[in-house]
ChimeraX commands (.cxc) that place a marker at each C-alpha (Angstrom):
marker #1 position -0.30,0.14,0.04 radius 0.5
marker #1 position 1.29,3.81,-1.00 radius 0.5
marker #1 position 1.97,6.40,1.80 radius 0.5
marker #1 position -1.20,9.16,1.80 radius 0.5
marker #1 position 1.87,11.67,1.08 radius 0.5
marker #1 position 2.84,9.40,-2.32 radius 0.5
marker #1 position -0.44,9.19,-3.70 radius 0.5
marker #1 position -2.14,12.27,-3.11 radius 0.5
marker #1 position 1.79,13.39,-4.91 radius 0.5
marker #1 position 0.49,10.77,-8.26 radius 0.5
marker #1 position -2.97,12.35,-8.29 radius 0.5
marker #1 position -1.17,16.24,-7.73 radius 0.5
marker #1 position 1.06,14.57,-11.25 radius 0.5
marker #1 position -2.11,13.33,-13.22 radius 0.5
marker #1 position -3.34,16.57,-12.39 radius 0.5
marker #1 position -0.95,18.49,-13.99 radius 0.5
marker #1 position -0.79,16.08,-17.09 radius 0.5
marker #1 position -4.26,16.33,-17.25 radius 0.5
marker #1 position -4.54,20.27,-17.22 radius 0.5
marker #1 position -1.95,20.60,-20.13 radius 0.5
marker #1 position -3.03,17.72,-21.94 radius 0.5
marker #1 position -6.35,19.81,-21.53 radius 0.5
marker #1 position -4.92,23.14,-22.87 radius 0.5
marker #1 position -3.14,20.81,-25.64 radius 0.5
marker #1 position -6.62,19.31,-26.95 radius 0.5
marker #1 position -7.82,22.84,-27.01 radius 0.5
marker #1 position -5.54,23.67,-29.91 radius 0.5
marker #1 position -5.16,20.12,-31.15 radius 0.5
marker #1 position -8.97,18.33,-31.10 radius 0.5
marker #1 position -8.12,16.16,-33.43 radius 0.5
marker #1 position -4.64,14.53,-32.37 radius 0.5
marker #1 position -5.20,10.60,-31.14 radius 0.5
marker #1 position -1.97,10.47,-29.99 radius 0.5
marker #1 position -3.50,13.02,-27.02 radius 0.5
marker #1 position -6.12,11.45,-26.61 radius 0.5
marker #1 position -4.46,8.34,-25.42 radius 0.5
marker #1 position -2.55,10.38,-23.89 radius 0.5
marker #1 position -5.41,12.10,-22.22 radius 0.5
marker #1 position -7.65,8.59,-21.69 radius 0.5
marker #1 position -4.31,7.30,-20.26 radius 0.5
marker #1 position -3.59,9.89,-17.23 radius 0.5
marker #1 position -7.48,10.33,-16.30 radius 0.5
marker #1 position -7.60,6.82,-15.67 radius 0.5
marker #1 position -4.19,6.50,-13.99 radius 0.5
marker #1 position -5.66,9.76,-11.21 radius 0.5
marker #1 position -9.30,7.47,-11.05 radius 0.5
marker #1 position -7.16,4.78,-10.32 radius 0.5
marker #1 position -4.89,6.83,-7.11 radius 0.5
marker #1 position -7.81,9.20,-6.10 radius 0.5
marker #1 position -9.40,5.57,-5.18 radius 0.5
marker #1 position -6.96,3.52,-3.34 radius 0.5
marker #1 position -6.17,7.24,-1.82 radius 0.5
marker #1 position -10.45,7.16,-0.35 radius 0.5
marker #1 position -10.55,3.89,0.28 radius 0.5
marker #1 position -7.66,3.93,2.50 radius 0.5
marker #1 position -7.15,7.53,3.78 radius 0.5
marker #1 position -10.71,9.25,3.27 radius 0.5
marker #1 position -12.67,11.05,1.30 radius 0.5
marker #1 position -10.22,14.11,-0.79 radius 0.5
marker #1 position -13.67,16.39,-1.62 radius 0.5
marker #1 position -16.74,16.39,-0.03 radius 0.5
marker #1 position -18.84,14.69,-2.44 radius 0.5
marker #1 position -16.80,11.22,-2.02 radius 0.5
marker #1 position -17.64,10.95,1.79 radius 0.5
marker #1 position -19.73,7.69,2.41 radius 0.5
marker #1 position -22.79,8.65,3.58 radius 0.5
marker #1 position -24.34,5.22,3.81 radius 0.5
marker #1 position -22.32,5.10,6.97 radius 0.5
marker #1 position -21.43,8.60,8.25 radius 0.5
marker #1 position -20.47,11.74,7.31 radius 0.5
marker #1 position -16.74,11.74,7.41 radius 0.5
marker #1 position -15.91,14.36,5.91 radius 0.5
marker #1 position -14.86,15.84,8.96 radius 0.5
marker #1 position -13.12,13.50,9.99 radius 0.5
marker #1 position -9.29,14.68,9.31 radius 0.5
marker #1 position -6.83,15.92,8.09 radius 0.5
marker #1 position -7.74,17.93,4.88 radius 0.5
marker #1 position -5.46,16.96,1.67 radius 0.5
marker #1 position -3.92,20.43,2.36 radius 0.5
marker #1 position -2.43,19.83,5.17 radius 0.5
marker #1 position -0.09,20.15,5.92 radius 0.5
marker #1 position -0.53,16.24,7.34 radius 0.5
marker #1 position -2.13,15.42,4.44 radius 0.5
marker #1 position 0.97,15.49,2.30 radius 0.5
marker link #1:1,2 radius 0.2
marker link #1:2,3 radius 0.2
marker link #1:3,4 radius 0.2
marker link #1:4,5 radius 0.2
marker link #1:5,6 radius 0.2
marker link #1:6,7 radius 0.2
marker link #1:7,8 radius 0.2
marker link #1:8,9 radius 0.2
marker link #1:9,10 radius 0.2
marker link #1:10,11 radius 0.2
marker link #1:11,12 radius 0.2
marker link #1:12,13 radius 0.2
marker link #1:13,14 radius 0.2
marker link #1:14,15 radius 0.2
marker link #1:15,16 radius 0.2
marker link #1:16,17 radius 0.2
marker link #1:17,18 radius 0.2
marker link #1:18,19 radius 0.2
marker link #1:19,20 radius 0.2
marker link #1:20,21 radius 0.2
marker link #1:21,22 radius 0.2
marker link #1:22,23 radius 0.2
marker link #1:23,24 radius 0.2
marker link #1:24,25 radius 0.2
marker link #1:25,26 radius 0.2
marker link #1:26,27 radius 0.2
marker link #1:27,28 radius 0.2
marker link #1:28,29 radius 0.2
marker link #1:29,30 radius 0.2
marker link #1:30,31 radius 0.2
marker link #1:31,32 radius 0.2
marker link #1:32,33 radius 0.2
marker link #1:33,34 radius 0.2
marker link #1:34,35 radius 0.2
marker link #1:35,36 radius 0.2
marker link #1:36,37 radius 0.2
marker link #1:37,38 radius 0.2
marker link #1:38,39 radius 0.2
marker link #1:39,40 radius 0.2
marker link #1:40,41 radius 0.2
marker link #1:41,42 radius 0.2
marker link #1:42,43 radius 0.2
marker link #1:43,44 radius 0.2
marker link #1:44,45 radius 0.2
marker link #1:45,46 radius 0.2
marker link #1:46,47 radius 0.2
marker link #1:47,48 radius 0.2
marker link #1:48,49 radius 0.2
marker link #1:49,50 radius 0.2
marker link #1:50,51 radius 0.2
marker link #1:51,52 radius 0.2
marker link #1:52,53 radius 0.2
marker link #1:53,54 radius 0.2
marker link #1:54,55 radius 0.2
marker link #1:55,56 radius 0.2
marker link #1:56,57 radius 0.2
marker link #1:57,58 radius 0.2
marker link #1:58,59 radius 0.2
marker link #1:59,60 radius 0.2
marker link #1:60,61 radius 0.2
marker link #1:61,62 radius 0.2
marker link #1:62,63 radius 0.2
marker link #1:63,64 radius 0.2
marker link #1:64,65 radius 0.2
marker link #1:65,66 radius 0.2
marker link #1:66,67 radius 0.2
marker link #1:67,68 radius 0.2
marker link #1:68,69 radius 0.2
marker link #1:69,70 radius 0.2
marker link #1:70,71 radius 0.2
marker link #1:71,72 radius 0.2
marker link #1:72,73 radius 0.2
marker link #1:73,74 radius 0.2
marker link #1:74,75 radius 0.2
marker link #1:75,76 radius 0.2
marker link #1:76,77 radius 0.2
marker link #1:77,78 radius 0.2
marker link #1:78,79 radius 0.2
marker link #1:79,80 radius 0.2
marker link #1:80,81 radius 0.2
marker link #1:81,82 radius 0.2
marker link #1:82,83 radius 0.2
marker link #1:83,84 radius 0.2
view
């Protein structure tokens, strides 16, 4: 199992790559390689986020498990030093 810090760094790297690819695809909408990379990093980010949420809790309030109890207030929050 990856540490909280490792997973958060992975998510941040994927977010950066995806944002960069979105800017590229805005000007090159028919680039198949750009689309392939976008899907690849989107899927990798989703896997990392799912692993983070499963092991350490939600990154966003919308990811709270409301079936059992509201767990968003359980810290540390992703932007706090302890979580990174």
